[in-house]
N, C-alpha and C positions, 0 to 999 in steps of 0.2 A: 504494500500500500504506500503510495507516494502522496504526501500532504502538499498541496499546491498553495492554497491561500485561504484567507478568512475575510468575508465581507458580509456586512449586515447580520453578524452573529451566525452565519452559515459557513460550513467548512467544505471547501472544494478539494477533492482528492481523486486519485486514479488507482484503480485496481486492475492490474494488467493494462488492457487497452480501453477500459471503461471509465468514463468520468462520472463521478457521483457527488451530488450535493447533499450534505447531511447537517442536521442540527446538533449532532453529537460530535465531539472531538475524536478523531480516529486514532487508533494505535497503529504504528508503522510495522509492527512485527508481532506474531503470535507469541513469541518468547516473553513478551511483557506480561502475559497472563501465566503466572507461575502455579497458581492453585485453582484448579477447576476440575469438573467431571463432565463428560459428555455421555449421556445415556440414551440408548435407542428407545424411543417411545412412539409407536405408530400413531399417526402417519408421518412422523418426523423424529426429531431429537429434542432432548431437554438439556440445556447447559446450566450446570450448577456452579455457584460461586460461594465462598465463605460469607458469613454475615459480617457486617462492618465492625462489630466488636469481637469477632473471632477471625483474625486475619488469615489463619492457615487451616482452620477447621471447617469442613463442609458437613452440614447437618445430614442425618440419615435421610435417604430418599424414600418418600412415601408416594407410590404411584397415584397421580391425580386423575383417577378414572372418571369421577363425576365432573370434575372441573373441565377436563378435556371434552367430555360429552357436551357440556354447556357451551364451550367455545365452538364446537362443531355445529351445534344447533343454530347458534347465531350466524355462523358463516354460511350455512345453507340458506338462511333467511335473506342475508345480504345478497347472495347470488341470485335468489329468486327476484329480487328488486333491481338486479343489474348494477349493484353498487360495489365498487372494488377499492375506492380510496376517497380521500377527503375532497378531491376535485369534483368527483361525481355529485357529492352533496352540494358543493358550491354552485355547480351548473344548474341544479334544480332551483336553488334559491334565486339565481340570476334570472331564471326563466319564470319568475313569479310563482313557483310551485312550492313555496315553504309551507303553506297550509296543508297541502296534501302530504308532504313529508312528515309534518307533525302528527297528523291523523294516523298515518301508517305506523309510526313508531309507538304511539300511545295505544293503538289497537293491538299491537303485538303484546305489550305489557298486560293489557286487560285480558287478552286471551290466555296468557300464561298464568296469571293470577287466578282466573276462573278455573283453569284445569287443575291447579293445585288445590283449590277449595273443593272441587269435585272429588279429587283423589282422597282428601281427608274425610269427606262425607261417606265415601264408599267403604272406608275402613271404620266400621261402626264402633270399634272399641277405642278409638283415639280420644283421649280426654285432655291431653296437654300438648300444645303447640309451642315449640321452642325455636326462636328466631335469633340468629347471630350473623355477624359479618363485620368487616373492617370499618374504620371511620368513614363517614360521609357516603355510605352505600345507599342511604335512603331507607333504612330499616323501619323507621317510625311510620313513614307514609305507606310503605309496603304492608306493615301490620294492620294499618287502618283499612286499606283497600281489601286485604284478605278477609278482614272481619266483615266487611260489607258483603263479599261474595259468600261467606259462610252463612250469613243471615239469609241471603237469597235461597240457600239450600235448607233452611229451616233450623239451623243451629244458632245458639246464642253465645257468642264469644264474650269472655270476661277477662279483662286485663289484670295481670298481677305484676306489680313493680318489684324488681329485685332490689331497687335502691333502699327500700324499707328494711331489708335484711342485712344491711351493713352493720358491722360491729361498731360499738362506740369508739371514738378516736383513741382512747387509751388502750384499747385492745387490738387496734389495727396493726398488722405486721409492717415492718420497715424493710426497705430495699438495702442494697449493698452500701449506699452512700448515707444511710441513716434516715432517709426521708420516708414519710408514710407512703406505703405502696397500696393505693386505693384500687389499683387494677388487678391485684393479686386475688386469686380465687379464695384464699384464706381470709380476705377482708370481709367475706360474707359469713353469716352464721349458718353454716351448712347443715348441721344437725336439725336446727329449727326449721329451715326451709324444707328439708327432706321430710320431716314429720308433718308439716302443714300440707304439702302437696299430696302425700299419701292419704291424709285425713280427708282432704277435699274430694279426692277421687272416690272415696268410699261414702261420700254423702254427709260427712260430719261437718260440724260448724267449727271454725277456728277464728281467733282474733289475731289479725296480722299486726306486727309491730309498726311503729312510725319513727322514721329517722329524720332528725332535725339537722339539716346541713349547716345551719348558722352556728349552733353550739357544738356540733360534732357528736351529739348524743342520740342514742336510740331509746325510745320509750316503748315499754311492753304493750301498751294499749293503743291500737290503731283503729281498725274497723272490723266488724264481724263479717265473715264470708262463709257461704256454703254453696255447693253446686247442685243444681237439679240435673235430671238425666239428659236434658237437651242442651245443657251448657258445656262450654269447652274453654279451658284456660289458655290464654295467649301470653307468653312470656318472652320478652325481648331483652337481650343483654349480651355483653362480650363473652360471657362464659356459658351461654345457653347450650352450646354443642358439646361442652366438656362433660364426659361421662361421670366425672366425680362431683358434678353439681348436685345431683340428687340420685345417688347410686342405688337406692332401693326401689326406685320407680321401675315399673314393668315397661320394658322397651316397646312392647306391643301396644301400650297405651299412650305412647308419645309419638310425635311427628316433628322431625327436626328440619329446619330450613336454613340454608346458607344464602345470604344476600350479598352481592358485590357488584360494583360497576365495572364490568369486564368490557371496556370500550375496545372495539375490534376494527375500526376503520383506520388504516394507516395513511401516512402522507403520500408515500409511494412504495415501490417494491423493496426499497432499501431502508426506509425510515419508519419505524413503528411509533405509535403513540402509546406511551406508558400508561397502563391502567392506574398506577399509583399517582401519577401526575394529574390525571383526570379527577381523582378523588381529592387531591390537594387543592385544585382550582375550585371544586365544589365547596370545600371547607373554607377557603379564603372568602368567598362570597357570602356564605352562611354566617361565619363568625362576625363579619362586619355588619350584616343586616340584622341579626337577631341577638348577638351576644356582646356587642360593643367591644370586640377584640380587633385591634388593628392588624394589618397584614404582617407587620414586623414580628409581632408576637405569635401569630399563627405559624409563620415560617420557623420561628425559634422552637416552637413546641413540636414540630412535625417529626423530628428525629425520635423524640420520646414516644410519640404516638406509634410510630413504626416499630419500635422495640416492643411495645405492648402487643401489637398485632402479631408479630413474629412469635411471641411467647404464648399468648392466650387465645388466639383465633385461628391462624393458619394451620397449626398442627392438627386441628380438629375439624377442618372443613369437610373432609371425606366422611365424617360421621353423619352428615346430613342425609335425610331421605330424598331431598330434592334441592337443587340450586336454582336461584332466580337471578338472572342478569339484569341489573337495574339501570344499565347504561342506555342512553337514548342517542340515536345517531346524529341528532341535531344539537346536542347539549352544549358542545363547546362553541358552536355558532351563537347560541342563545346567551351563554355566560360571558362571552368575550368582552362586551362593553364594560360591564361591571368589574370583571377581573382585571382588565387592562388598567382601568382607573386606579384600582387598589395597588397593583404591582408597580405602576409608575410613581407611586409615592415612596418607594424604597430608594433611599439615597445611595450614591456610589460608595460612601464610607461604611455602609452596613455590611456585616458579615454574611448577610443573605442576598446581597445585590446580584451575585452571579446566578443564584437560583431564580431570582425575579426576572433577570434578563432572559434566561433560558425559557421560562414559562411564557414570557411575552413573545419570544420568537416562535414558540409552538402555536400560540393563539393567532399569530399573524397569518397562518395558513387557513384559518376558518373565517369565511365571510359572515358578518353579523346578520341576524334575522330579527324580524319583529316578534317580540315575545308576548304581545298582547293576546295572541291566539293560542298560547299554551294553556291547556285545560287546567282548571283550578284543582283537580285531584291528581295532577301529574306529580311524579316523584321529584321532578325538577323544581316544583314550587316549594319544596322543603328547604331549598337553598336560596332561591331568588325572591321568595315572598309571594303572597297572594294565594296561599293554600286554603282549600275549603276545610281542611282538618285543623283541629287544635293540636299543635305540635309542641 
């Protein structure tokens, strides 16, 4: 690989006799990659690298059978629509076809959510739905839309918040640096949660605790709950797929769902769009819109968020009964104006300036579209505002 030049944050290089423009800085030789594994996984290969905090250690390989199937399903759908890259989407927008594009993408989501609800309904013994996924996957809106479809099928979904099962602050485990580790599974009162879930399934009444985030204390008295035969618990959280969350639950009475934004349209044949970066862009817009968190802080927190995902979410994704791809093929076009405004506020002296520039370069390939026609129940509304749901 011969590196020729850099212009407008793009890299011009040659591989043999082929000229390639990429948004990622290329390596000139494969010898620069000292630690990796290449594993045959039909229909291609999987390239494994060490985690950032383990420079020489590659984690054990767990065949991503369900994840691969989800990618393949999305790829078949894109092929049916004759969409192969970002430029195809831009061409539709330029031809005033954005409304049709939005309708198609949202229809796919609704069809998939409906099929998941039908599958749950057909398994008459399911009493607990467990939903998990990485940051900014749209889990909250997905849970609301799934609940709507379950109601259409005659079931009555009941939400149970894992937040109320946090241990009080003085009982919370600490990480290696001595800070409270609120994302650790052990930060939850697992025996109490396990007992309550089993009692609810059997029709008994329980009183859930109430956690006060201001004082960091959990109070034993919250609200009384019990489940009738047509009710089904819906639980969303980062540990929802972890088999140690409620180990005595009968697996046949649970249905586990993994939600992630698996964006699959690439810029061209050589330049992929990272699914992680799509979620980061979602988070930037949401944090500013709803949480009063500026983009500098969002970028600063991202490394910690990713560590938590690698520890608590990704190792258990194959535990899911089904996966839901929450990405929308038009989403970066819709998020671009807000995201650009936020990223342009990062000053050159910031330690996150290079990340901001890279994300701005990525967004530059997506022509903006009118977001006024995005449905109010769209997963995208969870990030850019205007959702019909209470989030």
